[in-house]
C-alpha positions in Angstrom: 154.7 76.9 67.6 155.4 80.6 67.5 152.7 83.2 67.7 152.3 84.7 64.2 151.5 88.4 64.5 150.5 90.7 61.8 151.2 94.0 63.2 148.8 96.7 61.9 149.8 100.0 60.2 148.0 102.2 62.8 147.4 102.0 66.5 146.6 104.4 69.4 148.8 106.5 71.7 150.9 104.3 74.0 150.2 105.5 77.6 153.7 105.2 78.9 154.3 106.9 82.0 157.3 104.8 83.2 159.8 107.8 83.3 157.6 110.4 84.9 159.0 109.8 88.5 161.4 107.5 90.4 161.9 107.0 94.0 164.7 107.6 96.4 165.4 106.9 100.1 165.5 109.9 102.3 166.5 113.1 100.7 169.5 113.5 103.0 171.2 110.6 101.1 171.6 113.0 98.2 174.5 114.5 100.1 176.5 111.2 99.5 178.9 111.1 96.4 177.9 107.7 95.2 174.2 108.6 95.3 174.7 111.4 92.9 177.0 109.1 90.7 174.1 106.7 90.5 171.6 109.4 89.7 173.7 110.5 86.8 173.8 106.9 85.5 170.1 106.7 85.6 169.5 110.2 84.1 172.0 109.7 81.2 170.0 106.6 80.1 166.4 106.9 81.4 165.8 110.5 81.9 163.2 110.5 84.7 161.3 113.7 85.1 160.8 113.7 88.8 162.3 112.2 92.0 160.4 111.5 95.2 161.6 110.3 98.6 161.2 110.7 102.4 162.9 112.9 104.9 162.3 116.5 103.7 161.9 117.7 107.1 164.1 115.2 108.9 166.9 116.6 111.0 169.7 115.4 108.6 168.5 117.9 106.1 168.6 120.5 108.9 165.7 122.8 107.8 163.8 123.3 111.1 165.6 124.3 114.4 164.4 126.3 117.3 166.5 128.6 119.6 165.7 130.2 123.0 167.0 133.6 123.9 165.8 135.8 126.8 163.0 133.2 127.5 161.6 133.3 124.1 161.7 130.3 121.8 162.0 131.2 117.9 161.9 128.9 115.0 164.9 129.1 112.6 164.9 127.7 109.0 168.2 126.6 107.6 168.1 125.7 103.8 171.8 125.0 103.3 171.5 121.4 102.6 168.1 121.5 100.9 169.5 124.0 98.4 172.4 121.7 97.8 170.1 118.9 97.1 167.8 120.7 94.8 170.6 122.2 93.0 172.1 118.8 92.2 168.8 117.3 91.2 168.1 120.1 88.7 171.6 119.9 87.4 170.9 116.3 86.5 167.6 117.1 84.8 165.3 115.9 87.4 162.7 117.7 89.6 161.6 117.0 93.0 158.1 115.5 93.8 158.1 116.6 97.3 156.8 114.5 100.2 156.0 116.4 103.3 157.5 114.4 106.2 158.8 113.3 108.6 158.6 115.2 111.8 161.5 117.4 113.0 162.8 116.8 116.3 161.7 120.2 117.6 158.1 119.6 116.4 157.5 116.1 117.4 154.8 115.1 119.8 156.1 111.6 120.6 159.0 109.2 120.3 157.7 106.8 117.7 160.2 106.4 114.8 160.6 104.4 111.7 163.9 102.8 109.9 167.4 102.6 111.0 167.7 106.4 110.6 164.8 107.0 113.0 162.5 109.2 111.1 159.9 110.6 113.6 156.3 109.7 112.5 154.3 111.5 115.2 151.9 114.4 114.6 153.4 117.9 115.1 153.2 119.2 118.6 152.0 122.5 117.0 150.0 122.4 113.8 150.5 126.1 113.3 154.4 125.7 113.5 154.1 122.7 111.0 152.1 124.9 108.6 154.6 127.8 109.0 157.3 125.3 108.2 155.8 124.2 105.0 154.9 127.8 103.7 158.2 129.1 104.6 160.1 126.3 102.8 158.0 126.7 99.7 158.5 130.6 99.7 162.2 129.9 100.0 162.1 127.6 97.0 160.0 130.0 95.0 162.6 133.0 95.8 165.5 130.5 94.8 164.2 128.7 91.9 161.4 131.0 90.6 157.7 130.6 90.7 157.3 129.1 87.3 159.6 126.4 88.2 158.5 125.5 91.7 154.8 125.4 90.7 155.6 122.3 88.4 156.7 120.4 91.6 154.0 118.2 92.9 153.6 118.0 96.7 152.5 114.8 98.7 151.3 114.9 102.2 153.2 112.4 104.4 153.7 108.7 103.5 151.7 105.6 104.1 149.7 107.0 107.1 147.7 103.7 107.1 150.6 101.8 108.7 153.5 102.5 111.1 154.6 105.5 109.2 152.0 107.6 111.1 151.5 107.4 114.9 148.1 109.1 114.7 144.8 107.6 113.5 142.9 108.2 110.3 141.3 111.4 111.6 144.6 112.9 112.7 145.9 112.2 109.3 143.0 114.2 107.8 143.9 117.0 110.3 147.5 116.8 109.0 146.4 116.9 105.4 144.1 119.8 106.0 146.8 122.0 107.5 149.4 120.8 105.1 147.5 121.5 101.9 146.3 124.9 103.2 149.9 125.7 103.9 151.0 124.6 100.5 148.3 127.0 98.8 149.3 129.8 101.1 152.7 129.8 99.4 151.0 129.7 95.9 147.6 128.5 94.7 149.1 127.0 91.6 151.3 124.5 93.5 149.7 121.0 93.2 149.1 119.1 96.4 147.7 115.6 97.0 147.5 112.4 99.0 146.7 110.1 101.0 149.9 108.2 100.0 148.6 105.0 101.4 149.8 101.4 100.8 147.7 98.4 100.2 146.5 97.9 103.9 142.8 98.7 104.2 143.3 100.8 101.1 139.6 101.0 100.0 138.4 102.3 103.3 141.2 104.9 103.5 140.5 106.2 100.1 136.8 106.4 100.4 137.1 108.0 103.8 139.7 110.5 102.5 137.7 111.4 99.4 134.6 112.0 101.5 136.6 114.2 104.0 138.1 116.3 101.2 134.7 116.6 99.5 133.0 117.5 102.6 135.4 120.2 103.7 136.2 121.4 100.3 140.0 120.8 100.8 142.7 121.4 98.2 143.3 118.1 96.3 144.9 118.3 92.9 145.9 114.6 92.5 145.6 111.2 94.3 148.5 109.1 95.5 149.0 105.5 96.6 151.6 102.7 96.6 151.5 99.3 95.2 153.7 96.3 95.8 153.0 92.8 94.3 154.4 90.5 97.3 151.6 88.2 98.0 152.4 87.5 101.6 154.2 88.9 104.8 157.9 88.8 104.4 159.6 85.8 106.1 162.9 86.5 107.6 165.8 84.0 107.1 169.0 85.4 108.4 170.0 88.5 106.6 167.2 88.2 104.0 163.4 88.5 103.6 161.4 86.3 101.3 157.9 86.3 99.8 155.5 84.4 97.6 155.1 86.7 94.5 151.8 87.5 93.1 151.4 88.0 89.4 152.3 91.5 88.1 148.6 91.9 87.2 148.0 92.3 90.8 149.2 95.9 90.5 147.3 96.4 87.3 144.2 95.2 89.0 144.8 97.5 92.0 145.0 100.5 89.6 141.7 99.6 88.0 140.1 99.4 91.4 141.4 102.7 92.5 140.2 104.4 89.3 136.8 102.8 89.9 136.6 104.1 93.3 137.7 107.6 92.2 135.0 107.6 89.6 132.3 107.4 92.3 133.4 110.7 93.8 132.9 113.7 91.5 135.4 115.8 93.5 138.3 113.4 92.5 137.0 111.5 89.5 139.1 113.2 86.9 142.2 113.8 89.0 145.6 112.6 88.1 146.5 109.3 89.9 150.1 109.0 91.0 151.7 105.7 92.3 154.5 107.3 94.2 156.0 103.9 95.0 155.9 100.5 93.4 158.0 97.4 93.2 157.7 93.6 93.5 158.7 93.3 97.2 158.3 96.1 99.8 161.4 94.9 101.7 164.9 96.3 101.0 166.7 92.9 101.8 164.6 90.7 99.4 166.8 89.2 96.7 164.1 89.5 94.1 165.1 93.1 93.4 168.5 92.0 92.1 167.5 89.4 89.6 166.7 89.0 86.0 163.2 87.7 87.0 162.5 91.1 88.4 163.3 92.8 85.2 161.0 90.7 83.2 158.2 91.0 86.0 158.3 94.7 86.1 158.2 94.9 82.3 154.7 93.4 82.4 153.6 96.2 84.7 155.0 99.0 82.7 153.4 97.6 79.5 149.9 98.5 80.9 150.0 100.6 84.0 149.8 103.9 82.0 146.3 103.0 81.0 145.2 103.8 84.6 148.0 105.8 86.3 149.5 109.0 85.4 152.7 108.0 87.0 154.3 104.9 88.7 157.4 105.6 90.7 159.7 102.7 90.9 161.1 102.5 94.5 164.1 103.2 94.1 166.8 104.3 91.5 169.7 103.5 93.9 170.9 101.1 96.4 172.5 104.0 98.4 169.5 103.4 100.9 169.5 102.9 104.6 166.0 101.9 105.8 167.3 98.6 107.3 170.8 99.7 108.3 173.8 100.4 106.0 173.9 97.9 103.0 176.0 94.9 103.8 177.4 94.0 100.3 177.0 95.0 96.7 174.0 92.7 96.1 171.8 92.5 99.3 168.2 92.7 98.0 168.1 96.4 97.7 165.4 98.2 95.9 167.6 100.1 93.6 168.0 100.1 89.6 171.7 100.5 90.3 173.7 98.5 92.9 176.6 99.8 95.1 179.8 100.4 93.0 177.6 101.8 90.2 176.6 98.4 88.8 173.3 98.5 86.8 170.9 95.7 87.7 168.7 93.9 85.2 165.6 96.1 86.1 167.7 99.2 85.0 167.2 98.1 81.5 163.5 97.5 81.8 163.2 101.1 82.4 165.8 102.2 79.7 163.9 100.0 77.2 160.5 101.5 78.2 161.9 105.0 78.0 162.4 104.4 74.2 158.8 103.1 73.6 156.9 106.2 72.6 154.3 107.1 69.9 151.8 104.6 68.8 150.9 101.3 70.4 150.5 98.9 67.6 150.4 95.6 69.5 150.2 94.3 73.1 149.9 90.9 74.8 151.1 89.4 78.1 154.8 89.3 76.7 155.2 91.8 74.0 154.5 95.3 72.8 155.2 96.9 69.5 155.3 100.7 69.3 156.2 103.2 66.5 157.3 106.7 66.7 157.7 108.3 63.1 160.0 106.1 61.2 161.1 104.0 64.1 159.8 100.8 65.8 160.6 99.7 69.4 159.5 96.2 70.2 159.9 95.0 74.0 159.6 91.3 75.0 159.7 89.7 78.4 159.2 86.3 79.9 159.0 86.0 83.8 158.9 83.0 85.9 159.6 82.4 89.6 162.3 79.7 89.5 162.0 78.8 93.1 159.6 76.2 91.9 162.7 74.4 90.2 161.0 74.7 86.8 161.9 76.8 83.8 159.1 78.3 81.7 159.2 77.6 78.0 160.4 80.2 75.6 158.0 82.8 74.2 158.4 82.7 70.4 157.0 85.2 67.9 157.0 85.8 64.1 156.0 89.3 63.4 155.0 90.7 60.2 155.8 94.4 60.6 154.8 97.1 58.0 158.0 98.3 56.3 159.4 101.7 56.6 161.9 101.5 53.8 163.5 99.0 51.5 166.0 98.3 54.1 166.1 98.8 57.9 168.7 98.2 60.7 167.4 95.9 63.4 169.3 96.2 66.8 168.5 93.9 69.5 169.5 94.1 73.2 169.0 91.2 75.6 168.9 91.0 79.3 168.8 87.8 81.4 170.8 84.6 82.2 174.4 85.4 81.3 173.7 88.8 79.9 173.4 92.0 82.1 173.0 89.8 85.1 175.7 90.8 87.4 174.4 89.2 90.5 175.1 85.8 89.0 178.6 87.0 88.2 179.0 88.2 91.8 178.0 84.9 92.8 180.5 83.2 90.6 183.1 85.3 92.3 182.2 83.9 95.7 179.9 86.8 96.7 182.5 89.2 98.1 181.4 91.8 100.6 183.9 94.4 99.5 185.0 94.7 95.9 188.6 95.1 94.5 189.0 97.4 91.6 189.2 94.4 89.3 186.1 92.8 90.7 184.2 96.1 90.4 185.3 96.3 86.7 184.2 92.8 85.9 180.8 93.3 87.5 180.3 96.6 85.6 181.1 94.9 82.4 178.9 92.0 83.1 176.0 94.4 83.8 175.8 95.3 80.0 173.3 93.7 77.7 173.9 91.4 74.6 173.7 93.6 71.6 173.2 92.1 68.1 172.2 93.6 64.8 171.0 92.5 61.4 169.7 94.2 58.2 166.0 93.8 57.4 164.7 93.7 53.8 161.2 94.6 52.8 159.1 91.9 51.1 155.6 92.6 49.9 155.5 95.6 52.0 156.5 94.1 55.3 159.6 92.9 57.4 159.4 89.5 59.0 161.0 89.3 62.4 161.6 86.3 64.6 161.8 86.7 68.3 162.6 84.2 71.0 162.3 85.3 74.6 163.7 82.7 77.1 162.7 82.3 80.7 163.4 85.5 82.8 164.6 87.6 79.9 163.7 91.0 78.6 164.6 92.2 75.1 164.3 95.3 73.1 164.4 95.7 69.3 164.8 98.9 67.5 164.1 99.0 63.7 165.1 102.1 61.8 165.4 102.8 58.1 168.9 102.5 56.4 170.1 104.9 53.8 172.2 102.7 51.6 175.5 104.5 50.6 177.4 101.4 49.3 177.5 102.8 45.7 179.4 106.0 46.9 182.4 103.8 47.7 184.5 103.6 44.7 185.9 100.2 44.1 184.0 98.5 46.8 183.8 94.6 46.2 182.1 92.8 49.0 184.1 89.6 47.9 187.3 91.6 48.9 185.9 92.5 52.3 186.3 89.1 54.0 182.7 88.2 54.4 181.2 91.5 55.0 177.6 91.8 53.7 
C-alpha cells in the first residue's frame, strides 16, 4: 500500500547546505583542460559556492622555491600557476576553500609521501619558513583579489593528520596548527581558519585533544572540520578494484550528531561552524560504487538531513580528473567524481542538481522523501537505495501526496535517474566496457547520462493536488510543481479536437 501523506501548508527552513562546497583532487589538476570543462558542467547546473582540495603548496603548483647565491639561501615565491587556478575558479563562480598542504620539496623534513603524485606529508624543516610561506601567499592573494574577497575564503590546516597524511604525531600536528593559524591571522585577522581535518580513525580522541589544546592555548579557531565516509570495512582489493561492505547512510548522520555533541562540551568551540570537508560512500577512488545509480540514491539520504548538524558537507569529488591512485584507466573506473572522464555525468551528479533546487521551507521528510516549497514552487525529491550485491531488489517506495494547491492549475515536471535512465555506466557495459572512446561512443554515453523527464498538468480539487509517486529500487527522482497561467483563450479559433489529441 502507498504511503498517504497530507503535506502541511507550513514547515520550517530546510537546512540544505549541499552546494556550499565540493571537493577536488590536488589543485594542480586545475591546469588540465578537461578538469575545467567538468567544473563548468558542474557550475552550470549545481552552482557550488566553494571548492576544496589538496596540494596548494605541492611543487606542481610551484609556489615555494629556494635559491642560493654567494652562499646565502633565499626563499622565492612564484604565484604564476596559483593565479591561473584561482582566476579560473572565480571565472566559474566558485571560491577556494584553501587547505594548507602538503610540504614543498624545499621545506620537507623527511621523505614520507602519499599518493601516485607523491605529496610530501612530513612536518616542515623550518616552522618559521612555513609560516612565512602561508602569510606571503595570503598577502599576495589579498593584493591580487582584494581583501573583501579573500577574507571570505576559509582556510583549513592540513588534511587527515590522524592517518598516513601526516608523518608526525598528534602533538606535532598541534604545533603545525598553531604556527599555521597564527600565520593566517598575521595576513588578516578576518580570515577564517580551522581544523583538525580528521577522518574517522580515533576521531573522538583527536577532536577532544584538539579542542582542549586550542582552548588551553587560546589559539585561533573559527570553524571545525572533519571527514566522513560510510564504507563499513577496510577495502578489499580484487585486481583493479577495491570493494567494501557499505554501512547505511545514517552512519554519517550519526557521526555528525556525535561531533556536535562533543563540540557542545567545549565552550571554546560549541557554537562554531562544522564543515565536513570530505564525504562520500567509499574512501577509495577505484571503488565501483561511485559510478552507480545506487550511490545517487544513497547520497540523497545523507543530503536530506546532514544540514541539521553540519554547515557544509563537501562531496569528494566533482570530477574524475583525479590521480591519487595513478592516471584513471578508463571512463568508468570507480572514481570519486560527479562527472566521469569525457564529460559524462554520473547518476550522483543529479542528486546534487536536484538538491540544489530544494530551498525554502521543509514541509515533509522521511527516509525516502522530502517536500520543500519556496514561494509558489514545490520541489519534491524521492530516493530508494539498496545494495544489490545481495542479489535482491528492494520493493518500490510508493506515495500518494495531498499537496496544498498554489493555483487552479500547475505544471508537474518529473525527472528520474536510475536503471536505464541517466545510468551511463550500464550503457558503457553494454558497449563492452571500452577503455578509450570513439566520438560516437562518447556521444552515446553523454546522451545516456540524461534523466528521463516527463510532465503533466495538475488540477486543484478541494484546495489540494493529489500526486502519486513511485520510486523503484536504486532510483532518485525530483518533481517540480509550478503554477500555470492558462492562456488558451487568447488563441483565436483554438479547438482541441483539431489538435490531434493535445490536451
